[in-house]
C-alpha positions as CSV (number, residue, x, y, z in Angstrom):
1,M,45.8,129.6,-298.7
2,L,45.1,126.2,-299.8
3,H,46.5,125.1,-302.9
4,R,44.4,121.5,-302.6
5,P,41.9,121.8,-299.8
6,C,41.9,118.0,-299.8
7,L,45.6,118.1,-298.8
8,L,45.1,119.8,-295.5
9,L,42.4,117.6,-294.8
10,V,44.6,114.6,-295.4
11,L,47.5,116.0,-293.4
12,F,45.4,116.9,-290.6
13,S,44.0,113.2,-290.2
14,F,47.7,111.8,-290.9
15,F,48.6,114.4,-287.6
16,S,45.5,112.9,-285.7
17,T,46.3,109.8,-285.9
18,F,50.4,109.7,-286.3
19,V,50.2,107.4,-288.7
20,I,53.9,105.7,-288.7
21,A,55.9,105.1,-292.3
22,D,57.7,102.4,-293.1
23,Q,60.2,102.0,-289.9
24,D,62.5,100.1,-291.8
25,V,62.9,102.8,-294.2
26,E,63.5,105.4,-291.3
27,R,65.9,103.0,-290.1
28,Q,67.9,102.9,-293.4
29,I,67.8,106.7,-293.5
30,A,68.8,107.3,-290.3
31,Q,71.8,104.5,-291.1
32,H,73.2,106.7,-294.0
33,L,72.7,110.0,-292.0
34,D,75.4,108.6,-289.7
35,A,77.6,107.3,-292.6
36,Q,77.9,110.6,-294.3
37,L,78.0,112.8,-290.8
38,D,81.8,113.0,-291.8
39,E,81.1,114.3,-295.2
40,S,78.4,116.5,-294.0
41,T,80.9,117.9,-291.4
42,V,83.4,118.7,-293.9
43,L,81.3,120.4,-296.2
44,L,79.7,122.6,-293.3
45,K,83.5,123.7,-292.4
46,Q,84.6,124.3,-296.0
47,L,81.0,126.7,-296.2
48,V,82.0,128.4,-293.1
49,N,85.7,129.1,-293.9
50,I,84.4,130.8,-297.1
51,N,83.3,134.8,-295.5
52,S,79.9,135.5,-296.8
53,G,79.1,138.4,-295.3
54,T,76.0,140.2,-297.0
55,M,77.6,142.6,-299.0
56,N,80.7,140.3,-300.0
57,F,78.7,139.3,-303.3
58,A,81.6,137.5,-304.5
59,G,81.9,135.0,-300.7
60,V,78.2,134.6,-300.9
61,K,77.7,133.5,-304.4
62,Q,80.8,131.3,-304.0
63,V,78.9,130.0,-300.9
64,G,76.1,130.0,-303.4
65,M,78.2,127.7,-306.0
66,L,79.2,125.3,-303.8
67,L,75.7,124.1,-302.7
68,K,74.6,124.4,-306.3
69,H,76.7,121.6,-307.0
70,Q,75.4,119.6,-304.3
71,Y,71.7,119.8,-306.1
72,D,73.2,119.7,-309.3
73,A,74.5,116.0,-308.2
74,L,71.4,115.1,-306.6
75,G,69.6,115.5,-309.9
76,F,67.5,119.4,-308.9
77,T,67.4,121.8,-311.6
78,T,69.4,124.8,-310.1
79,Q,69.2,128.2,-311.0
80,W,71.4,131.2,-309.6
81,L,69.4,134.4,-309.3
82,D,71.3,137.6,-309.7
83,G,70.6,140.4,-307.1
84,A,72.0,143.7,-309.4
85,E,68.0,144.7,-309.0
86,F,68.2,145.0,-305.3
87,D,72.1,145.5,-304.9
88,R,72.8,142.0,-303.2
89,A,74.6,138.9,-304.4
90,G,71.7,137.1,-305.5
91,H,69.6,133.7,-304.4
92,L,69.8,129.8,-305.0
93,V,67.1,127.7,-306.3
94,A,67.2,124.1,-306.6
95,T,63.7,122.4,-307.6
96,H,62.8,118.5,-307.9
97,E,59.2,117.9,-309.1
98,S,57.9,114.0,-309.3
99,I,57.2,113.0,-312.4
100,S,55.6,109.7,-310.5
101,H,53.9,111.6,-308.0
102,P,52.6,115.2,-309.2
103,N,50.1,115.7,-307.0
104,A,52.2,114.7,-303.5
105,A,52.6,117.7,-301.5
106,K,55.0,120.4,-302.5
107,I,57.3,121.3,-299.5
108,L,59.8,124.4,-300.1
109,L,63.0,124.2,-298.0
110,I,64.1,127.5,-296.7
111,G,68.0,128.8,-295.8
112,H,70.5,131.6,-296.5
113,L,74.1,132.2,-297.7
114,D,75.0,135.2,-296.2
115,T,76.3,135.9,-292.5
116,V,76.5,139.2,-290.3
117,F,80.1,139.2,-290.3
118,A,81.8,141.6,-293.3
119,K,85.4,140.7,-295.9
120,D,87.1,142.6,-293.1
121,D,85.8,141.1,-289.8
122,D,88.6,139.3,-287.4
123,F,86.1,136.1,-287.1
124,Q,87.0,134.6,-290.4
125,T,87.2,130.5,-289.9
126,I,86.4,128.0,-287.6
127,T,88.2,126.7,-284.7
128,E,87.5,123.4,-283.0
129,L,86.9,123.4,-279.3
130,A,86.0,120.6,-276.9
131,N,82.9,118.7,-275.9
132,N,81.9,118.4,-279.5
133,R,82.0,122.1,-280.2
134,I,83.1,124.0,-283.2
135,A,83.1,128.3,-283.4
136,G,82.8,129.8,-286.6
137,P,81.1,132.7,-288.3
138,G,77.8,132.0,-289.4
139,I,78.0,128.0,-288.5
140,T,74.4,128.0,-287.0
141,D,73.0,131.0,-288.8
142,M,72.9,129.3,-290.9
143,K,75.5,127.4,-292.6
144,G,74.7,124.3,-290.8
145,G,71.0,124.3,-291.5
146,D,72.1,124.4,-295.2
147,V,74.1,121.2,-294.7
148,I,71.2,119.6,-292.8
149,M,69.0,120.6,-295.7
150,L,71.1,119.5,-297.8
151,A,72.2,115.8,-295.9
152,A,68.3,114.9,-295.5
153,L,67.5,115.2,-299.5
154,Q,70.9,113.0,-299.7
155,A,69.8,110.2,-297.4
156,L,66.1,110.6,-299.1
157,Q,67.6,110.0,-302.6
158,K,70.4,107.2,-301.1
159,Q,67.0,105.3,-300.6
160,G,65.2,105.6,-303.7
161,L,62.9,108.1,-302.6
162,L,63.6,111.8,-303.7
163,Q,61.5,110.3,-306.8
164,Q,58.6,111.1,-305.4
165,L,59.1,114.0,-303.6
166,N,58.1,117.8,-304.9
167,I,60.7,119.9,-303.3
168,K,62.0,123.6,-304.0
169,V,64.9,124.4,-302.1
170,V,65.7,128.5,-301.9
171,M,68.7,129.6,-300.4
172,T,68.6,133.7,-300.4
173,G,71.8,135.7,-300.0
174,D,70.6,138.6,-298.3
175,E,68.7,137.6,-294.8
176,E,70.5,139.3,-292.8
177,S,70.4,142.5,-294.8
178,S,67.7,142.4,-297.3
179,G,68.4,144.1,-300.7
180,R,65.6,146.8,-301.7
181,P,63.2,146.9,-302.7
182,L,61.6,143.9,-300.6
183,S,59.6,143.2,-303.7
184,L,62.4,142.0,-305.7
185,S,64.6,140.7,-303.0
186,K,61.9,138.4,-301.6
187,Q,60.5,137.5,-304.8
188,A,62.2,134.1,-305.0
189,I,60.4,133.2,-301.7
190,I,57.3,134.3,-302.3
191,D,57.1,132.4,-305.7
192,A,58.1,129.2,-304.4
193,A,55.8,129.7,-301.4
194,I,53.0,130.0,-303.9
195,W,54.4,126.8,-305.5
196,A,54.1,124.8,-302.3
197,D,52.2,123.3,-299.7
198,I,54.5,123.3,-296.7
199,A,57.3,125.3,-296.0
200,L,59.6,124.4,-293.5
201,G,62.8,126.7,-292.4
202,F,66.0,125.7,-291.0
203,E,67.5,128.8,-289.1
204,D,68.5,127.8,-285.4
205,G,65.9,129.2,-284.1
206,D,66.5,129.8,-280.4
207,S,68.9,127.2,-280.7
208,N,67.5,124.9,-278.3
209,I,67.2,121.3,-279.6
210,A,64.0,120.7,-278.1
211,T,61.9,123.7,-279.7
212,A,61.0,124.8,-283.4
213,V,59.6,128.0,-284.4
214,T,55.7,127.9,-285.6
215,S,55.3,132.0,-285.1
216,R,57.8,134.7,-286.0
217,R,57.0,138.7,-285.0
218,G,57.4,140.7,-288.4
219,S,59.9,143.6,-288.3
220,V,58.9,146.8,-289.8
221,N,60.2,150.4,-289.0
222,W,58.7,153.5,-289.1
223,T,59.8,157.2,-289.1
224,L,58.1,160.3,-287.3
225,T,58.5,163.6,-288.9
226,V,57.6,166.5,-286.7
227,K,57.3,170.3,-287.3
228,G,56.9,173.0,-285.0
229,K,56.7,176.9,-285.2
230,P,60.5,178.3,-284.4
231,A,60.2,181.4,-282.5
232,H,62.1,182.8,-279.4
233,S,61.8,180.3,-276.3
234,S,60.4,182.7,-274.4
235,Q,57.2,182.5,-276.5
236,I,56.5,178.5,-276.4
237,F,53.0,177.5,-275.5
238,T,51.4,180.7,-276.4
239,D,48.6,180.7,-278.5
240,E,50.7,182.3,-281.3
241,N,53.6,180.0,-281.4
242,G,52.4,177.1,-279.9
243,D,54.5,174.1,-278.4
244,G,57.3,173.0,-280.8
245,A,58.7,170.0,-282.5
246,I,60.0,168.5,-279.9
247,F,57.6,168.6,-277.1
248,E,55.1,167.2,-279.7
249,A,57.4,164.3,-280.6
250,A,57.6,163.8,-277.0
251,R,54.0,163.6,-276.8
252,I,53.4,161.0,-279.4
253,L,56.4,158.6,-278.0
254,N,54.7,158.8,-274.4
255,E,51.2,158.2,-276.2
256,F,52.9,155.2,-277.9
257,R,54.1,153.7,-274.6
258,V,51.1,154.3,-272.8
259,Q,48.5,153.2,-275.3
260,L,50.7,150.2,-277.1
261,R,53.0,148.6,-274.4
262,H,50.4,146.3,-273.1
263,E,49.8,144.4,-276.5
264,K,50.8,140.7,-275.8
265,L,53.7,140.1,-277.7
266,L,54.1,143.6,-279.2
267,T,56.8,145.5,-279.1
268,F,58.1,148.9,-280.4
269,N,61.1,151.0,-279.9
270,P,61.9,154.6,-281.2
271,G,65.9,153.7,-282.0
272,L,67.0,157.4,-283.3
273,I,66.1,160.9,-282.2
274,A,66.8,164.5,-283.5
275,G,65.3,167.5,-283.0
276,G,66.6,171.5,-283.0
277,T,66.0,174.0,-285.4
278,R,67.5,172.0,-288.2
279,V,68.0,168.1,-289.0
280,T,69.8,166.8,-291.6
281,Q,71.2,163.8,-292.6
282,Q,74.5,163.2,-292.8
283,G,76.1,159.9,-294.7
284,D,74.0,156.5,-294.3
285,K,70.2,156.6,-292.7
286,S,71.5,156.2,-289.0
287,N,73.7,159.6,-289.2
288,Y,71.9,163.1,-288.7
289,G,73.1,166.3,-288.0
290,V,71.6,168.7,-285.9
291,F,71.5,172.6,-285.1
292,G,69.8,174.7,-282.3
293,K,69.9,176.8,-279.7
294,T,68.1,176.4,-276.0
295,N,66.8,180.0,-277.0
296,V,64.7,178.9,-279.8
297,I,61.6,176.9,-279.9
298,A,62.5,173.6,-281.9
299,K,61.2,173.6,-285.4
300,D,61.9,169.9,-286.8
301,T,62.1,166.5,-285.1
302,L,63.0,163.3,-286.6
303,V,62.5,159.5,-284.7
304,K,63.2,156.6,-286.5
305,G,62.0,153.0,-284.9
306,G,60.8,149.5,-285.4
307,I,57.8,147.6,-284.6
308,R,57.5,143.8,-284.3
309,A,53.9,142.1,-284.5
310,V,52.6,138.4,-283.9
311,S,50.3,138.6,-286.9
312,P,49.2,141.1,-289.5
313,E,45.9,141.8,-288.0
314,Q,47.8,143.0,-284.3
315,L,50.5,144.8,-286.8
316,E,47.3,147.0,-289.0
317,Q,45.6,147.5,-285.3
318,A,49.1,149.0,-283.9
319,K,49.6,150.9,-286.7
320,A,45.8,152.7,-286.8
321,M,46.6,153.5,-283.4
322,M,49.5,154.8,-283.7
323,Q,48.4,157.1,-286.5
324,T,45.6,158.0,-284.2
325,I,48.2,159.4,-281.4
326,V,50.2,161.2,-284.3
327,S,46.8,163.1,-285.6
328,Q,46.1,164.7,-281.9
329,N,48.9,167.2,-282.7
330,L,49.7,170.1,-279.8
331,R,49.4,173.7,-281.1
332,H,51.2,174.7,-284.7
333,T,52.6,171.6,-284.7
334,S,52.3,168.9,-287.4
335,A,53.5,165.3,-287.6
336,I,53.9,162.2,-290.1
337,L,54.3,158.8,-289.3
338,E,55.6,156.6,-292.1
339,F,55.7,152.3,-292.0
340,Q,58.7,151.1,-294.4
341,P,58.2,148.0,-296.0
342,G,59.5,145.1,-293.6
343,Y,59.6,141.4,-292.3
344,P,55.5,139.9,-292.1
345,P,55.0,138.3,-289.2
346,M,54.6,134.5,-289.0
347,A,51.3,134.1,-287.9
348,Q,50.6,131.0,-285.3
349,T,47.8,128.9,-286.6
350,P,46.6,125.0,-285.9
351,A,48.3,123.9,-289.3
352,N,51.9,125.2,-287.5
353,L,51.0,123.4,-284.5
354,N,49.9,119.9,-286.5
355,L,53.3,120.1,-288.2
356,L,55.3,120.7,-285.2
357,A,53.2,118.1,-283.8
358,L,54.4,115.7,-286.3
359,Y,58.1,116.9,-286.2
360,S,57.8,116.2,-282.0
361,R,56.4,112.7,-283.0
362,V,59.6,111.9,-285.2
363,S,61.8,113.6,-282.7
364,E,60.2,110.8,-280.1
365,D,60.5,107.9,-282.3
366,L,64.1,108.5,-282.5
367,G,64.6,108.9,-278.6
368,Y,65.1,112.7,-279.0
369,G,62.2,113.6,-277.0
370,I,59.6,115.9,-277.5
371,I,59.7,119.4,-279.5
372,T,57.7,122.5,-278.3
373,A,57.0,126.0,-279.7
374,V,59.2,128.6,-279.4
375,D,57.8,132.0,-277.8
376,P,57.6,134.1,-280.6
377,R,59.3,136.6,-278.1
378,N,62.6,134.8,-278.8
379,A,62.2,134.0,-282.3
380,G,63.4,137.0,-284.4
381,A,62.5,138.2,-288.0
382,A,63.4,135.1,-290.5
383,D,62.8,134.8,-294.3
384,I,60.1,132.1,-293.7
385,S,57.7,134.8,-292.7
386,F,57.5,135.6,-296.5
387,A,56.6,132.2,-297.3
388,A,54.4,131.4,-293.9
389,S,50.8,133.2,-295.4
390,H,50.9,131.4,-299.1
391,V,51.6,127.7,-297.3
392,D,48.8,125.4,-295.6
393,M,51.7,125.1,-292.7
394,S,55.0,126.1,-291.8
395,L,57.6,125.3,-289.4
396,D,61.1,126.9,-288.9
397,G,64.2,126.4,-286.3
398,L,65.2,123.1,-287.5
399,G,68.8,123.8,-288.2
400,L,72.0,123.5,-286.3
401,M,72.0,124.6,-282.7
402,G,74.5,126.3,-280.5
403,S,75.2,129.5,-279.3
404,G,76.2,133.4,-279.5
405,G,74.7,133.7,-283.1
406,H,75.7,137.4,-284.5
407,T,78.3,137.4,-282.5
408,K,82.4,136.4,-282.2
409,D,81.0,133.7,-279.6
410,E,78.9,131.9,-282.3
411,V,79.6,128.4,-281.5
412,A,77.8,125.1,-282.7
413,D,76.6,121.9,-280.7
414,M,77.9,119.8,-283.0
415,S,76.2,116.7,-281.2
416,S,72.5,118.2,-282.7
417,L,73.9,118.1,-286.4
418,A,72.8,114.6,-287.0
419,K,69.9,114.4,-284.6
420,N,68.6,117.3,-286.6
421,M,69.4,115.7,-290.2
422,K,67.8,112.5,-288.9
423,K,64.3,114.5,-287.8
424,A,64.5,116.6,-291.0
425,A,65.0,113.6,-293.6
426,I,62.3,111.6,-291.3
427,L,59.8,114.5,-291.5
428,I,59.8,115.0,-295.0
429,Y,59.8,111.3,-295.6
430,R,56.4,111.2,-293.7
431,L,55.2,114.4,-295.3
432,S,55.8,112.5,-298.8
433,Q,53.9,109.5,-297.3
């Protein structure tokens, strides 16, 4: 989707020639970020020490309000979007639109406030380790990225450059466990992306400072419901009674495996199966009760799974193949395959690769080396996927690097904090030129 076709042409020309912006300005940006590194580190520790597990609404909002105060101080127009309609805490949106440069590129910066660590988790606060490392819940995923975003904008403001930027920051409160319906919980990102030309995400990617994300696979869940004709097991496979629900489910799953397993970058997985005379849900959607007997042909089978595709086209093709397989029922059986709304793919595009090339050039100019694209198999779904199809170009994985994300061994490599703050600030500066 091109908001201003000429913008994309200009940026392609810019990327192809690698015009270098004012080196003195960039040097001053880098110097300022070095000077404010301690302040940024203090803020990061403060954020990490606030539990903001997705369902800890008070904690998520507390993190949001702390960051809101920082954006207010930068002169952004800020808004807390309450998440009651989608059963989550809410989102923080901060906007800066240039009066002097209204036609400059519109850049969307994406982060999130929540973590995977619940309010009662025993992993709650930071621990400083040797070799410039810090352990803490959500430090890389992704409070470190939130701090990098903010620090980059603070450095640009210090140099008087913020006034020529059109920036919108969206930090969601439900990236780790999305609220439902997605049409409401992701509306803030989609609306911002429709406004924007370029989207930058500050997740940690594959936690390799030499990579960034130009493509993410989407993630969609599916449910297979199979019905058979109950009868005495001695009569299975007869014309009158057929093959039963469990054998039909087995046929379908095996055909999924045979026909789809070789599709490049497509993965699918049945994560839950329950079958017998009766299948009933118990408690949440991951618990089911089953009743059945070895001498009765199975009447019901339920399978729940997920599928990840690298592009919208690949996802639709896979869905069509799966539906065809499901429709070819064994005798006296029926099956329904339903797909739930999920994270769309962030498709690989030439424009994304050009944006990566610019980011890599920034890194090289700073002396940090080349940046290459993450293998989509190593990049899970993220909020930027909801923005990618609405902007001209997008790039993710610009956050704080480390290891052990989503585990009690989550550790940040703090040497990457200053580096990625500088890379982000100078990337935004060059995009503004």
